[in-house]
N, C-alpha and C positions, 0 to 999 in steps of 0.2 A: 263336569262343568259346565257353569251356565250356558256358555254359547251353544252347547251341543243341546240343550234343553230348549231354548229359545228360539236361535236358529232365524235372526233378522240379519239382512243384509248390512247394516249400519253398525252391528258390533265388531268392535275392534280391541283384539285381546295384544298389548303390546308388552314386550318383553326387549330389554337391552343388557348384556352382559359387562358393559362398561366401553369405554371411549367417548369420542364425541358426539353430542347430543345431535338427533337428525335435524336437517336442515329444511326450512320450510320451504315447501314445493313453487310456490311463486314470491316475487319480488315485494317489498311492503308497501301497504296503500299507500297512494299521496292524498286522501284525502280523510281518514282515520288516523291518527297518531298513535292510539292506544285505549284502554280499557281499563278505568278503575273500579274495582270491584268492593262495594261496601257492606265488608264481612259483619258488621254487627246489625244489618238488617238480616241476615241468614237465619230462615226457619227452616224445618222439615217437619213430615206428618207421612201417615201411611208405612209406617214400618214392615219391610217384608214384601211390598209391591215396586215394580220397578217400569222402566220405560217411561211413559208417560208424555206423549205427543198431545199438541196442543191446537185448537184451531177455535176461532171466533163465530157463535153461532148467532142465530137470525132476533134471538131475543134478548142480546145484549151481552150474556153470559158467554164464559168459555167451556169447553169441552174438552176432556182427554180420557185416556186410557191406560189400563195398567195391565202387568203381567203377572201371573204366579203369585198371589196374596189377596187379601181381602179389601185391600183400597182404604178409603178414609175411613178410619176408626176400626179398622181390620187391623190385621197381623196375617204373617206368614202362612199361620193356621186359620185363625177366626175368620170366616166368611171367604176362605182359599177357593181361587175361578183360576182357571188358565188366562182368559182374559176378560177383563171387567171397563165398563163406562163409566165417567162420571162426569158431574156439570162444578165448575168453578165460580160461585157467586163473589161478587162484590169487588172492592179493590186490593190491589197488590199487598197494601198494609194492614186491610180488615178482610179478610178473604174466608169463606169456608166452602170445604168440598162435600158434595152430596152424590153418593153411588147410585148411577143412575138402573143399570143395569148389572147383577153380580155383584157379589163383596158381601161384606157386612153390612147388614140392613138396609138392604136395595130398595129402591121405588119398584123395579120388576126384576123378575127372575134372571138369573143368567142365562145367555145365548151361547156363551163359550164356556162352558164350565170345565172339561176336560181337554181340548186342545185350541189352539190359536193365538196366535200374537199378532200384533199391529204397532209401526212405527210412524204409520200414515193416516192423518186424520185430513177433512177438510168440509167444510160447507160450501154448497153451491146451489143458489135457487133453492133454498129452505131444506135440502136433503142432505145429512152426513153420510159422508160415504167413508170405507176404511179399506185398506190395504190388507189382507190376513194371509198371513202365514200359516198353512193347513197344517203343519208338521205332520204330515203323511211321508216322511221319510226321515233319512239321516242328512243334517245339515252340511252342504249346501243343497242336496238333492230332494228337495221341496217345492211343491207347486203353492202358487200365492192365488189369490180370488179377491174378485171387488166386492164388497158386502154393502149394503146402503140399509138408512135407518131414515123414515119419513115422519118420526114423532120424537126427533132429539134425543137417539139414544135409546129410548124406551124399549122396541124392538126390532131385529135386523131380519133383511134378506139377503140371498148371497146369489150372483150371478152364475149361470150353468156353465159358462167357458172359464177356461183358467188361463193364467202367463204362466206356460210350462216350465218345468224343471229340465225340460234337454238343453244339453250343451249349447251354449252361443245365443240362447234366448233371454229377454229381456226380465230381469228379476226387479219388480218395481220393491219401492223404499218409502220413499217421503213424498207427500206432496208438496208444492210451493204455495206457501199460504200466504193472501192478502189481505183483505179487512173483513168486515161485518159480513157474514154469509156470502163470503167469496167476492165482496165488490172492492175499489179502490186500485183495480189494475192500472196500468197506464193505456189509454186509447188501442195503443197497435198489438196489446197482451190481450184486450177485454175479451170476454165471451168465452173463454176455454178455461179448463183444468187442467196445471201440469204435474206431471209426476217424474222423480227421479230414479234410478235405479242403476244397478250394474247389468253385466250377462253372466249367465251361470259358466262358471269355467272352472278347470281343478288348480289354474295357475293362479297363484297370489297375485302377479304383477298385472294379469287381466282382470283382478277383482279390484283392484285399484281406481279402474277407470268407471266413471258415472257417467250416466247419458239422460236424455232428455226426450221426455214422451208428453203428447195432449190429445184431448180430445172436447168437440165442444161442448160446453156446461149440460148442453140438454141432451147430450147423449153420451154422455159416462158411461151407462149400463152397456152401450154396444160395442164391441170387440172391435169390430171393423169401423170405428171411428176413430182409433188410436192411430196417431203417427209420430215419426220420429223427429227430431233435429237432426240436419243433416248439414250445416254448417252455415254459411252466411255468402249473398251473393254481393256485386261489385257496389252495389249501393247500401251495404252494411245489413241489409234486412233478413230477417232468416230464410230458411229452405227448409220444408218439411216433405217427409216422403211416406207415402199409403204403402200398404197397410202395415200396422206393427210387427206381424208375424214372418213373412217373409221378407221385411225388409229389413231385418235386424242387421244385417252385415252390411249395411249401407248408414246407418247412425254414427255420428260423430261424436266422441267424447266432448262433454262439455264441462268437465274438473277429473283432476289424478292428483293423489297424494301417494307417492310411492314407500310412502311411509305406513299407509293406512289401508283398509279393504274397503271402507264405506263413507256414510255420510249422514248426517244426523239430523238436520232441519235446513231449511229455505224460507227465510220470511224477508219480504220487503217491507222497505221501512219509507214512507210515503215523504216524510218530510226530509229525507236527504236524497233522495230519489233512488235509491241503490239496494242490490239485496244483499241480506247477512245470513253467511253460510256458516254454521257450527258443526264442527265433527271430532269427536273423541277419537285418540289413539290408544288410549290406558284411561284410567281414572285419574291421573294428575297432567296427562298429556292432551289438552284441549288446544284446536285450532281453531281460531276465527277468520272468515275472508268476507270480502266485498267485491262487488262488481256491478257495472250500470246496466247489466241485460240478465237474465236468467242462466244464461249460457256462457257468461263473462264478458271480457276477459277478466278473473280473479288476482287480486292481490290481498295480502296477507295484513291482517288486523294485528294478531298475536298468534303465539307458537309456543303453548308453555310446556314446563316440564314439571311442575309443579304446581299444579291450580290446586286450589286449597289446603296446599301443605299434603297433598296425596302422591304416593309415587306412582312406580309404572306396573305394578304386578296386580292383576285382574282386568275387568274391562270399565272401558267407557262404553256407555250406553247411547244417551241424546241429550242436546242441548237446545234449547230453544228461545227464541226472544218474541213472545205473544205482540203483534201488534196492539192489539188492545190496550197494552200496558204500557205503550211507548208514550213518551212526552211529546206534547205539538210541537217540539223543534227537533224531533227524534233523538237527542243526547242522551235523556235518561229512559233506560230500559230495565224490565225483569226478566231474568234469566230463569227458567226451570229445566234442572237437569237431573240424570240418573247414572250411578254408579254402582260397579259390584264387586265383590270380594277382594282379596290380596289386601293391598293397599290404598284400597277403598274405605279401608275400615280404620285407617291411619288420618292424621290432620286432621278436618272437621270432622271426618267419621259419616261421610256420605252415602254410603252402602247401604243399597238396596231398599229405598224408600223415595218419598216426594221432596226434591229440594228447590228451595226458592231465595232468590238472593238480587239485589238492585245493583246496576250498573252504570257508570257513567261514560259515556264515549268522549273521547278528548279530539277535538279536532285540529288540522294545523290551520293555521292563520289564512285569512282571504288572501289571495295576491291581489 
């Protein structure tokens, strides 16, 4: 089963034996009425490679990572590495992918040829950070580590400390992405890097709760610099608690979908002044949510049962809307997504590859 091999928090295997479809965990958005998917724009690449988290680099390019394949131009066997990194140049209509570290004909040899997976990438102050599942145990009994590259993914270093696999400890998954090189955050949030994840637990209901941590952008490499969101105070401002390890039991969940165990991506839309969260429950089971703050309150934009004509058997991995490819009014976005196995091979057949599609957000009329 792919999940046991990859073991990232955001992976959600979704099966249903019949009956009513699951109910969305939050009320419908009062801002975004829905999403139109332009399937005529749908393109794929890198057959055999999955995941594809994305962040916007200081050079203006997008940067991404994949798992268990050869990346762009490779296959499931040709150029295969456990984890590789790539650069996406150009526009969404005219782009090309370049393998930077690992994969088929890379610019640099693989730093993670045999073990390692990531669903979380972010640039901050010119440094590319990645949350790495070390694959040092059977999921979910794995440690996570912070890795970074000071040369846009060419080579990587790793912190000596770990996000522990001990029960009740924070299991990081994805970064909150803003604009180019981490810029463009609202003033009240500026200067920090934000990280979502769950807590290690044997209970599925506990794994559906997502928490938020942060660290100053110039101290991301320091374990002691991380703190948890603990709730809001009377004026609506967030309350944070130090340190991340002993304070894990003081953290407040910021998102919860009882039908799911993870989170796929969170991206800030500067034009709409909201945060877009996308999370798969299965290949055709995609949820998109919006909120005015990184910690909510969340509302539901869409909660699909048949996204792309795909069914429920298999795994939904990741969907994200890179800010670089958002239109100035925030209404046109491009989704990069990844699904695996089972009915991921039906409908549009998006199984195990890089997938790209244009979408339009439909807003409610202004009151």
